Structures are given as C-alpha cells and as structure tokens.
C-alpha positions in Angstrom: 101.5 116.8 10.8 102.1 115.8 7.2 100.2 117.0 4.3 97.8 114.7 2.5 96.4 114.1 -0.9 93.3 112.4 0.5 89.9 113.8 1.4 89.3 112.1 4.8 88.7 112.6 8.4 91.7 113.9 10.2 92.8 115.1 13.7 94.2 118.6 14.4 96.3 117.1 17.1 98.0 114.0 15.7 98.4 112.1 12.5 96.7 109.2 14.2 93.1 109.1 15.5 90.0 107.1 16.3 86.8 107.7 14.3 83.4 107.1 16.0 80.4 106.6 13.7 77.4 108.0 15.7 75.0 106.6 13.1 76.3 103.1 14.0 75.6 103.7 17.7 72.1 104.9 16.9 71.5 101.8 14.8 72.8 99.5 17.6 70.5 100.9 20.2 67.6 100.5 17.7 68.5 96.8 17.3 68.6 96.4 21.1 65.2 98.0 21.5 63.8 95.4 19.0 64.8 92.6 21.4 62.6 94.1 24.1 59.3 93.9 22.1 57.0 96.3 20.4 55.8 97.7 23.7 58.8 97.1 26.0 58.4 97.1 29.7 62.1 97.1 30.2 64.2 100.3 30.1 67.8 100.5 28.9 70.6 101.3 31.2 73.5 102.2 28.9 76.9 101.2 30.3 79.4 104.0 29.4 82.2 103.1 31.9 85.8 103.3 30.8 85.0 106.4 28.6 82.2 104.4 26.9 84.6 101.5 26.2 87.0 103.9 24.6 84.4 105.6 22.4 84.1 108.8 24.4 81.5 108.8 27.2 80.3 112.4 27.0 79.5 112.4 23.3 78.2 108.8 23.2 76.0 109.4 26.2 74.2 112.3 24.5 73.3 110.0 21.6 72.2 107.1 23.8 70.0 109.2 26.0 68.5 110.9 22.9 67.7 107.5 21.5 66.0 106.1 24.5 68.4 105.1 27.3 66.8 106.0 30.5 69.9 105.3 32.7 73.6 105.6 32.3 76.1 103.4 34.3 79.7 104.0 35.0 82.4 102.4 37.1 83.5 105.1 39.5 82.5 108.4 41.0 84.9 110.4 38.9 83.4 109.0 35.7 80.0 110.0 36.9 81.2 113.5 37.8 82.7 113.9 34.4 79.3 113.2 32.8 77.6 115.7 35.1 80.3 118.3 34.3 79.5 117.7 30.6 75.9 118.6 31.2 74.4 115.1 31.5 71.2 115.1 33.7 70.1 111.5 33.1 70.2 109.2 36.2 73.7 107.7 36.6 74.5 104.6 38.6 78.0 103.9 39.9 78.2 100.2 39.3 80.8 99.4 42.0 81.0 100.5 45.6 82.2 104.1 46.1 85.1 104.7 48.5 83.7 106.1 51.7 85.6 109.3 51.2 84.0 109.8 47.8 80.4 109.4 48.9 79.9 113.1 49.6 81.2 113.9 46.1 78.7 111.4 44.6 75.8 113.0 46.5 76.9 116.5 45.5 76.6 115.4 41.9 73.3 113.5 42.2 74.9 110.1 41.5 73.3 106.8 42.5 75.4 104.5 44.6 75.7 100.7 44.5 75.6 99.0 47.9 77.1 95.5 48.1 77.4 94.9 51.9 75.8 95.9 55.2 78.9 97.8 56.1 78.6 99.9 52.9 75.0 100.5 53.7 75.9 101.9 57.1 78.7 104.1 55.7 76.5 105.6 53.0 73.7 106.2 55.5 76.1 107.9 57.9 77.4 110.3 55.2 73.9 111.1 54.1 72.7 111.7 57.6 75.7 113.9 58.5 74.9 116.2 55.5 71.1 116.0 56.0 70.7 114.4 52.6 69.0 111.3 51.1 71.3 109.0 49.2 69.9 107.1 46.3 71.1 103.5 46.5 70.9 100.3 44.4 71.2 97.0 46.3 73.3 94.5 44.5 72.8 90.8 45.2 75.6 88.2 44.6 73.8 85.3 42.8 76.9 83.3 42.0 79.7 85.5 40.4 81.2 86.0 43.9 82.8 89.3 43.0 80.5 92.0 44.5 77.1 91.8 46.1 75.1 91.1 49.2 74.8 87.4 50.1 71.2 86.5 49.3 70.5 85.7 52.9 71.6 89.2 53.9 69.5 90.9 51.2 66.3 91.1 53.3 68.1 92.7 56.2 69.7 95.3 53.9 66.4 96.1 52.2 64.6 96.6 55.5 67.3 98.8 56.9 67.4 100.9 53.7 63.6 101.2 53.6 63.6 102.3 57.3 66.3 105.0 57.0 65.1 108.5 56.2 68.5 109.2 54.7 68.4 106.3 52.1 66.3 106.0 49.0 66.4 102.5 47.6 66.1 102.8 43.8 66.6 99.3 42.4 67.8 95.7 43.1 70.2 94.0 40.7 72.7 91.3 40.1 75.4 90.4 37.6 75.8 87.4 35.3 79.1 85.5 35.1 78.3 83.7 31.8 75.6 85.7 30.1 75.5 83.7 26.9 75.3 80.3 28.6 71.6 79.3 29.3 72.4 76.9 32.1 74.5 79.4 34.0 72.0 82.2 33.4 69.2 80.0 34.7 71.1 79.1 37.8 71.8 82.7 38.7 68.4 84.0 37.6 66.7 81.5 39.9 68.8 82.7 42.8 67.9 86.3 41.9 64.2 85.5 41.8 64.5 83.8 45.2 66.2 86.8 46.7 63.7 89.4 45.3 60.5 87.6 46.1 60.6 89.5 49.4 59.7 92.6 47.4 56.4 91.1 46.4 55.7 89.7 49.8 56.2 93.2 51.4 54.5 95.1 48.5 57.7 97.0 47.8 58.0 98.3 44.2 61.6 98.6 43.1 62.9 98.1 39.6 65.0 94.9 39.2 67.7 94.2 36.6 70.1 91.4 35.9 70.5 91.2 32.0 73.7 92.3 30.3 74.1 92.6 26.5 74.3 88.9 25.7 71.5 87.9 28.1 69.2 90.7 26.9 69.6 89.3 23.3 69.2 85.6 24.1 67.0 85.3 27.2 63.9 87.5 27.3 63.0 86.2 30.8 66.0 88.1 32.2 64.7 91.5 31.0 62.8 92.5 34.1 62.5 96.3 34.5 65.9 97.3 33.0 68.5 95.7 30.8 72.1 96.9 31.2 73.7 97.1 27.8 77.4 97.7 27.3 79.6 96.3 24.5 76.7 95.8 22.1 76.0 99.5 22.0 79.3 100.0 20.2 78.7 97.2 17.7 81.2 94.8 19.2 80.8 91.2 20.4 83.2 89.8 23.0 85.3 87.6 20.6 83.9 87.4 17.1 82.8 89.9 14.5 79.1 90.8 14.6 76.8 90.0 11.7 74.0 92.3 12.8 75.4 95.1 15.0 77.4 97.9 13.5 81.0 98.6 14.8 81.3 102.3 15.6 85.1 102.5 16.0 87.8 102.8 13.4 91.5 103.5 13.8 93.6 105.3 11.2 97.0 107.0 10.9 98.8 109.0 8.2 102.1 107.8 6.8 104.8 110.0 8.3 107.8 108.5 6.7 108.7 106.0 3.9 112.1 104.3 3.7 113.7 102.0 1.2 115.0 98.7 2.6 117.3 96.6 0.4 116.7 92.8 0.1 118.2 91.0 3.1 118.2 93.9 5.5 116.0 94.0 8.6 113.9 96.7 10.2 112.5 97.6 13.6 113.5 96.7 17.1 115.3 93.4 17.3 115.2 93.1 13.5 112.3 90.7 13.6 111.3 91.6 10.0 113.7 91.0 7.1 113.1 92.2 3.5 112.7 89.2 1.1 113.1 91.7 -1.8 113.9 95.3 -2.2 111.1 96.9 -0.1 109.4 100.1 0.9 108.3 100.5 4.5 105.8 103.2 5.7 105.7 104.4 9.3 102.6 105.7 11.1 102.5 107.4 14.5 100.6 104.7 16.4 102.3 102.3 18.9 101.7 100.3 22.0 101.4 103.5 24.1 98.2 104.1 22.1 96.8 100.6 23.0 98.0 98.5 20.1 99.6 95.5 21.7 103.2 94.8 21.0 102.2 91.1 20.7 100.4 91.9 17.4 103.8 92.6 15.8 104.2 91.1 12.3 100.7 89.6 12.7 98.2 92.2 11.6 97.2 94.1 8.4 96.1 97.5 7.4 94.2 99.0 4.4 96.0 101.4 2.1 94.4 102.6 -1.2 91.9 99.7 -1.1 94.6 97.1 -0.7 95.6 95.0 2.4 99.2 95.6 3.5 101.1 93.6 6.3 102.4 95.3 9.4 106.2 94.8 9.5 108.5 94.5 12.5 108.1 95.1 16.2 105.3 97.6 17.2 107.2 100.2 19.1 105.9 102.7 21.7 105.0 105.5 19.2 105.3 104.0 15.7 104.7 101.0 13.6 105.7 100.0 10.1 103.8 98.6 7.1 105.1 97.0 4.0 103.9 99.1 1.1 106.2 97.6 -1.6 103.3 96.7 -3.8 101.9 100.2 -3.7 104.6 102.3 -5.4 102.2 105.2 -5.7 101.9 105.5 -1.9 103.2 108.8 -0.5 103.7 110.5 2.9 100.3 111.7 4.2 98.3 108.8 2.8 96.0 107.2 5.4 96.4 103.6 6.6 93.4 102.0 8.3 94.2 99.6 11.1 90.6 98.9 12.2 87.5 99.7 10.0 86.7 99.8 6.4 88.4 101.1 3.3 85.7 102.3 0.8 88.0 101.3 -2.1 88.3 97.7 -0.9 85.9 94.8 -1.5 87.4 93.0 1.5 85.7 92.7 4.9 86.5 95.4 7.4 89.5 94.9 9.6 87.7 94.1 12.9 88.8 94.5 16.5 87.6 90.9 17.0 90.5 89.8 14.8 93.0 91.3 17.1 91.2 89.8 20.1 91.4 86.3 18.6 95.1 86.7 18.0 95.7 87.9 21.5 93.3 85.4 23.2 91.4 88.2 24.8 88.1 90.1 24.3 87.1 93.2 22.4 86.2 95.0 25.6 89.8 95.1 26.6 91.1 96.2 23.3 88.5 99.0 22.8 89.3 100.4 26.3 93.0 100.3 25.6 92.6 102.5 22.5 91.5 105.5 24.5 94.9 106.6 25.9 96.4 109.2 23.4 94.4 108.9 20.2 92.0 111.9 19.5 88.4 111.0 18.8 86.7 112.3 15.7 82.9 111.9 15.5 81.0 111.8 12.3 77.7 110.7 10.7 77.0 109.0 7.4 79.5 108.4 4.7 82.9 110.1 5.1 
C-alpha cells in the first residue's frame, strides 16, 4: 500500500476499492416509495441477488429493511443463507427454483421457495413432509417470458395442490416481465397474469400478487398489486443511461502505485496499443479485468485525478491499468484516480457506469455485478 497526500476513503486491504454511499440508497428507496402513492397498498420486495448487484448484500439489506422493504429477494439458497448468517430476519424469497438437494437447507434457514412446475411442487412437498415441516412457497406463472414459470393453464392445478397439502404454505403468486419499460409488452403479460390469478377471487383465496420490476413500478401503476420487486433502481442505476433522478451509490477508485516516464514515440502496455505522441507520464493503478473492468474498455475510458479528466492508456491487464497524467505534473504516487463516480474538485459530470455500458453494448446490471470480485467495499454516509 502506498502512502497518500489526500484525505479520502481508503481500503486497508488494497489500493483499489469500491465505495458505497448508503445515503444514496436511502434516497432511492424514498423515491420508489413516492411512486406507490401517499398511502401505498403495495409493499417493496428489495432484490439483493448477486451480492446486491455488487453493492454488498448484507450491509445494503440492513438499510433497505430499515427504510421500509418488507421482503428481500435473492437468486439462490446460498445467497439467502448468507443473509440469515448475517442476522437478517426479514422474509427472503429465492427467486429461482432451488435444487432438490438444497430444499432442506432452505427450510432450515426459513427461506421461501419459488415453484415453477408441478414437479417442483411435488419435490418440495416431499422434502417438507419427510422432515415434518411446512414449506413456504411462491407460485410463479409464465406470462410470456418463457424462461421460468407454470404455464397459465397449470396454475389452478398447482394452486389447489398447494392449498390442500399440510406441508405447503402458499405465500404469493407472481410473474416476471420481459420488457418492463414497454407499455404494449407489459399490457400483454399483465392481462395474462390477471387471467391466471382470477381463480384466487373465484375461490376466495387471499394471496399477495406481484409482477412489477423497477421500470414497471415507475411507469405503470396498474402493475403494483400487493408488492413491487425493485432491483437496479435501489442502487441508483438505470439499465443503459445515466439517471436524472436516482442517486448512483457506487464509486470505483484506486491509488497510483507507480509513475513512469515514456519518451515520445515509445509504446506502453500489452501489445503496445498506446503510443506516446509526446514525452509523457503514465500512472498505474491496481485495478484490472480480474476486478471486473472489461478489457474491451482499453484506450476508451477516462478517470478523474485532481479534478481533471485523464485518459486511460493501453490495454487493461489482469491486475493493473494505466492513465496518461502528462498534463498533471504535480501528480504523485498515492494520489487517487476515480474510475466511476464524482471528483469534488471537478465541475464535470460524474463518470457513470452507464457510460461503460454504452461502450460495451451491455447494461449496468452486468457491470455492477462484475465489480464485486476482488475490490473491497467501503461504506459511508454524507460528504467524504
């Protein structure tokens, strides 16, 4: 670890880290609540899978529950167990089907299970009966995404079998939208969902229903039902573009570990893809593609240093990347370069994860999740 002249957040483990602004997450859940009305009938299921999209599921879940999330949702049994081991007592839904051999572990940790087929229903019932327990299950209906879910025509059968079993406790019915920002597509799937769940009213069965994800919850109030499942918006991110109203919670920074002089005409980095057009200075920071920064961003992104924008130079390697700091002769080892986030000395817009997503023709979800591999998390509130 190099010494630094700057008063800033830092990691005790590496000279590269991710910062998570807990105030931003609180503001975002407040904005989401405003979409649900002054007296909302819809609860919030906070999606914290993939380690809360790379933000740290244990710490973030504490904030979300404290600020009104009545449910948490994860992708797998091990993610749910990790939250329980961290002391989380809020109801947790495993969004995908659990492997049959993991059902007992899920029941041991009071995790709710998603059921997407009659076969899964039978398997969960068998495990619960064998251990003399009652499994809490959520029935998922396929309304058009064709990835996971009961066919609508099988839903009534599954519901009746679940209701009749002493070892199963149906908790909710839900579906998933394929194009949550497209009104025509949402209408199509929502109608199928309503057709499927009308049997609940016909049989006087009271189960919470949910279909809205982040974008649908914002744009289409008729999708709110009893719960809205909010993921990426909690973290202040939109799928492809920067948000004008939400507050990005994640920043990425690294300290300069080395500075080298490169004469005009000489090249740097693997395959010598960057060549000095003048006598130059290059700074190295310990972040690379093993930390989730795509190699395809090489020679195509910027950082902030001392309030100024500086270009990344050369191929991003596994553990390091270079920046051209020629125009900052005062820069020294230990100074902090920001890859994503703001620089309080700069009047320029923050460097946004959405900018990387556009360059890579992907979405912010993927990039946020990638950044969780080796970079320590530092949590803070307010101005740093």
